[in-house]
C-alpha positions in Angstrom: 204.9 58.6 -2.5 205.8 62.1 -1.1 204.7 64.4 -4.1 207.1 67.3 -3.0 209.9 64.7 -3.5 208.6 63.6 -6.8 208.3 67.5 -7.8 211.8 68.3 -6.9 213.3 65.3 -8.6 211.4 66.1 -11.7 212.9 69.8 -11.6 216.2 68.1 -11.3 215.6 65.8 -14.2 214.3 68.7 -16.2 217.5 70.9 -15.3 220.0 68.3 -16.2 218.4 67.5 -19.4 218.5 71.3 -20.2 222.1 71.4 -19.2 222.8 68.0 -21.6 221.1 69.7 -24.5 223.0 73.0 -24.1 226.3 71.2 -23.9 225.6 69.1 -27.2 225.8 72.2 -29.4 228.8 73.9 -27.9 231.6 74.0 -30.3 229.8 72.9 -33.4 230.9 75.0 -36.4 228.5 77.5 -38.1 228.4 79.1 -41.6 230.6 82.4 -41.9 228.5 84.6 -44.2 230.4 87.1 -46.4 228.5 90.1 -47.4 229.4 91.0 -51.0 229.4 94.6 -50.2 229.9 97.7 -52.7 231.3 95.4 -55.3 227.8 94.0 -55.8 225.7 96.5 -57.9 223.1 94.6 -59.7 219.7 94.3 -57.7 218.7 91.0 -57.1 215.0 92.3 -57.8 216.1 93.8 -61.3 216.6 89.9 -62.4 214.4 87.7 -60.0 210.8 88.2 -58.8 210.5 87.5 -55.1 214.4 86.8 -54.7 215.4 85.6 -51.3 216.5 88.4 -49.1 218.4 89.1 -46.0 219.8 86.0 -43.8 218.8 83.5 -46.2 219.1 79.5 -45.7 219.8 78.0 -49.1 220.7 74.6 -49.7 221.2 73.9 -46.0 223.4 77.1 -45.5 223.2 80.6 -44.7 224.1 83.4 -47.0 224.0 87.2 -46.1 221.9 88.6 -49.0 220.9 91.8 -46.8 222.6 94.0 -49.5 220.0 92.9 -52.1 222.6 92.9 -54.9 224.9 90.5 -56.9 228.2 90.8 -58.5 228.0 90.5 -62.3 231.6 89.9 -64.2 232.1 90.4 -67.7 235.0 88.9 -69.7 238.2 89.4 -67.8 236.7 90.7 -64.7 237.3 89.4 -61.4 236.1 90.2 -57.6 238.1 89.1 -54.4 237.0 88.7 -50.9 239.4 88.4 -48.0 239.4 87.1 -44.3 240.7 84.6 -42.0 239.0 81.5 -42.0 240.8 78.6 -40.0 240.5 74.8 -40.8 237.6 75.8 -43.6 236.0 72.6 -44.5 233.9 73.8 -47.2 233.2 77.1 -49.6 229.6 77.8 -50.8 229.1 80.1 -53.7 225.6 81.1 -55.1 226.9 81.2 -58.7 225.2 81.3 -62.3 226.0 82.5 -65.6 224.2 85.2 -67.9 223.9 84.6 -71.7 225.1 81.2 -71.4 224.3 80.5 -75.2 224.6 76.8 -76.5 227.9 77.4 -77.9 229.4 77.9 -74.5 228.5 74.2 -73.5 231.5 72.6 -71.8 233.9 75.8 -72.3 235.8 76.6 -69.1 234.5 80.3 -68.6 236.3 81.2 -65.3 237.3 79.8 -61.9 237.2 80.1 -58.0 240.8 80.7 -56.5 241.2 80.2 -52.7 244.5 81.4 -51.1 245.7 80.1 -48.0 247.7 81.8 -45.2 250.8 79.5 -46.4 250.8 81.2 -49.7 249.4 78.3 -51.4 246.4 78.1 -53.9 243.5 76.0 -54.9 241.4 76.8 -58.1 238.1 75.1 -59.3 237.2 75.7 -62.8 233.8 77.0 -63.8 232.6 74.8 -66.8 229.3 75.5 -68.4 227.0 72.6 -68.3 229.6 71.0 -66.0 229.3 73.2 -62.4 227.6 76.4 -63.7 224.6 77.1 -65.9 222.3 79.9 -67.2 220.3 81.8 -64.2 217.2 82.2 -66.5 216.4 78.6 -67.2 213.3 79.8 -69.1 215.4 81.4 -71.7 215.6 79.8 -74.9 219.1 78.5 -76.6 221.0 78.5 -73.5 222.6 76.0 -71.3 220.3 75.1 -68.5 222.0 72.1 -67.2 224.8 70.9 -65.1 226.5 67.5 -64.6 228.7 68.1 -61.6 227.3 67.1 -58.2 229.1 69.9 -56.7 226.5 72.0 -58.1 222.9 71.9 -56.4 220.0 73.9 -57.4 218.9 75.9 -54.1 216.3 78.4 -55.3 213.8 78.2 -58.4 211.3 80.8 -59.2 210.7 83.4 -61.9 212.7 86.0 -63.6 211.1 89.6 -63.7 209.6 88.7 -67.1 208.0 85.5 -66.0 210.0 83.1 -67.2 211.8 80.5 -65.0 214.8 81.3 -63.2 217.1 79.8 -60.6 220.0 80.2 -58.2 222.5 77.6 -57.9 225.1 76.8 -55.0 228.6 75.5 -56.1 230.2 73.6 -53.3 234.1 73.6 -52.9 235.0 70.7 -50.7 238.0 71.0 -48.3 237.2 68.0 -46.0 240.1 67.6 -43.7 242.1 70.7 -44.3 244.0 72.4 -41.5 244.6 75.3 -43.7 243.6 78.9 -43.2 241.8 80.5 -46.3 242.8 84.4 -46.5 240.9 85.2 -49.7 238.2 83.8 -52.3 238.5 85.1 -55.8 236.1 84.6 -58.4 237.2 85.2 -62.1 235.5 85.4 -65.5 238.2 84.3 -67.6 236.0 83.9 -70.8 237.5 85.9 -73.7 234.8 86.4 -76.2 230.7 87.3 -76.4 228.6 88.5 -73.7 228.8 85.6 -71.0 228.8 86.8 -67.6 229.4 85.1 -64.1 227.0 86.0 -61.3 227.6 85.7 -57.8 224.9 86.2 -55.5 226.2 84.9 -52.0 229.5 83.5 -50.3 229.7 81.8 -47.3 232.6 79.7 -45.7 232.5 76.6 -43.2 235.4 77.0 -40.9 236.0 74.0 -38.4 235.6 75.6 -35.0 237.9 73.9 -32.1 235.6 72.2 -29.6 236.4 72.4 -26.1 234.8 70.3 -23.3 231.5 71.1 -22.2 230.4 70.9 -18.4 226.8 69.3 -17.8 227.2 69.2 -14.1 224.7 71.9 -12.2 226.6 74.8 -11.5 229.3 74.2 -13.9 231.2 72.4 -11.0 233.1 70.0 -13.1 236.8 70.9 -12.0 236.2 70.7 -8.2 237.7 67.9 -5.9 234.7 66.1 -5.5 233.8 66.1 -9.1 237.3 64.8 -10.3 237.1 62.2 -7.9 233.7 61.3 -8.0 232.6 57.9 -9.2 229.6 59.5 -11.1 231.3 59.3 -14.4 228.3 60.9 -16.0 229.2 64.5 -14.6 232.5 64.5 -16.0 233.1 67.2 -18.9 233.6 65.2 -22.6 233.7 66.6 -26.1 230.8 65.2 -27.8 231.4 61.9 -29.3 234.7 61.6 -27.0 235.5 58.9 -24.7 235.4 59.7 -21.0 239.0 59.2 -19.7 238.2 60.2 -16.3 239.9 57.5 -13.8 236.6 56.6 -12.3 234.6 56.5 -15.6 232.2 53.5 -15.6 234.9 51.8 -13.2 234.6 48.3 -13.4 235.0 47.5 -9.7 231.8 49.4 -9.0 229.2 47.8 -11.4 228.1 45.4 -8.6 228.2 48.3 -6.1 231.0 46.6 -4.1 229.4 43.3 -3.4 231.2 40.1 -4.0 230.3 38.1 -7.3 228.5 35.0 -6.7 
């Protein structure tokens, strides 16, 4: 075997595989992180020992914790973040309560309200012991459990006093939605006591429209030669889509033009 031919072919295979790998990730949605900004005034470090910082991956999603602070809402207070998130499929919030004594169990103490560009809204109640709980799970006489699978425990460690502490993630699922979210509001509607609603992070998961990706060397999928080629593997397709090129897997070419016996 001619070794130079083998080396050249191997390089071609490596190049092709690299192009295929690169094309497979084009068009996939990524988390759209939201910075909490000036409305976040409570340092995470004042509550948590070794709290996550910066661009943090929690529960499989990315949150912007670079500000180092969380939003703490007292009774009747709210915070709103605006933007334009098209075809959003999920909203993820790092949410817990503070001073969550036993008597709040199963009480609705707030809500998360999504507003869409068409003027409609969607509200999710925050229920103690349902989808939200005390941040300092090592504290006594507080609600330290949840029952709603929409809430997951994404970080555990210690409070600055050494007791156990947690950061939880609430997922609001919008699968199949084609709407555009224009604002996310978190409201503490509790009318009595010292309970607070703490927001440590916010991320929206918009669905980005996928476009065909070319895996032919030189990005040459739209040349006359490529369009009329029998080499169906070079035609641009969306991940998981069917190749509709008229020459794709052409049945009359499966036997290389020879008559069937």
